[in-house]
C-alpha positions as CSV (number, residue, x, y, z in Angstrom):
1,X,33.3,-45.1,-37.2
2,X,33.0,-47.4,-39.8
3,X,29.5,-48.4,-41.2
4,X,28.6,-50.9,-43.9
5,X,27.5,-49.2,-46.4
6,X,23.7,-50.2,-46.5
7,X,23.5,-49.4,-42.6
8,X,21.6,-46.2,-42.1
9,X,23.3,-42.7,-41.2
10,X,23.0,-41.9,-37.4
11,X,20.2,-39.3,-36.7
12,X,21.0,-36.1,-35.3
13,X,20.9,-35.3,-32.3
14,X,19.2,-32.5,-30.1
15,X,21.2,-30.0,-30.7
16,X,22.2,-30.6,-34.6
17,X,18.4,-30.4,-35.0
18,X,18.0,-26.7,-33.6
19,X,15.9,-27.9,-30.7
20,X,15.9,-27.3,-27.1
21,X,13.6,-28.5,-24.0
22,X,11.3,-26.4,-21.9
23,X,9.8,-27.2,-18.4
24,X,7.4,-25.0,-16.9
25,X,5.6,-25.2,-13.3
26,X,3.2,-23.6,-11.8
27,X,1.6,-23.4,-8.0
28,X,-1.4,-23.9,-8.0
29,X,-1.4,-25.8,-11.6
30,X,-2.0,-24.0,-14.7
31,X,-2.9,-24.7,-18.2
32,X,-0.7,-24.2,-20.5
33,X,0.0,-22.3,-24.4
34,X,3.2,-22.2,-26.1
35,X,2.7,-20.1,-29.6
36,X,-0.9,-20.1,-29.2
37,X,-1.0,-24.5,-29.0
38,X,-2.6,-26.1,-26.2
39,X,0.0,-28.3,-24.4
40,X,-1.9,-29.3,-21.2
41,X,-1.2,-28.9,-17.6
42,X,1.6,-27.6,-15.7
43,X,3.9,-29.4,-15.0
44,X,5.4,-29.5,-18.3
45,X,9.1,-31.7,-18.1
46,X,11.4,-31.5,-20.8
47,X,9.3,-31.0,-23.4
48,X,11.2,-30.7,-26.9
49,X,10.6,-27.6,-28.7
50,X,12.5,-25.5,-31.6
51,X,15.2,-23.6,-30.5
52,X,14.1,-19.6,-30.3
53,X,12.2,-17.1,-28.5
54,X,8.5,-18.5,-27.3
55,X,5.2,-16.9,-25.8
56,X,4.3,-18.7,-23.2
57,X,0.8,-18.1,-21.7
58,X,-0.3,-19.8,-17.9
59,X,-4.4,-19.6,-18.2
60,X,-5.9,-20.2,-14.7
61,X,-7.7,-23.5,-14.6
62,X,-11.2,-22.3,-13.5
63,X,-11.3,-19.8,-15.5
64,X,-9.3,-19.8,-18.5
65,X,-8.5,-16.5,-17.8
66,X,-4.7,-15.7,-18.3
67,X,-2.6,-15.9,-15.4
68,X,1.0,-15.3,-17.1
69,X,2.0,-14.4,-20.3
70,X,5.9,-14.6,-21.0
71,X,8.7,-15.1,-23.5
72,X,10.9,-17.5,-23.1
73,X,14.7,-18.0,-24.9
74,X,15.4,-21.6,-25.6
75,X,18.4,-22.5,-26.7
76,X,19.4,-25.2,-28.7
77,X,20.4,-28.7,-26.6
78,X,19.7,-26.8,-23.1
79,X,16.5,-27.3,-20.9
80,X,14.8,-23.5,-20.2
81,X,12.9,-23.4,-17.1
82,X,9.9,-21.4,-16.0
83,X,8.9,-21.7,-12.6
84,X,5.4,-19.5,-11.6
85,X,4.6,-19.5,-8.0
């Protein structure tokens, strides 16, 4: 590809940046905390997240108590899915 000298360099894609995506569903819905950060309620669909190991905690919406605690592995350029019945 030939670019003019003053053209900006192309942005790296998700794989080059070391990120993947995370999808979390739960029935009934739950509040999501990943690595201690609140991410709202399920469903969480293809959220961009750094590749690597992450602690996912789902909380009961009425009490805020822990419903599920899991460690998930997010791979570069891929989507990791966690479905909780």
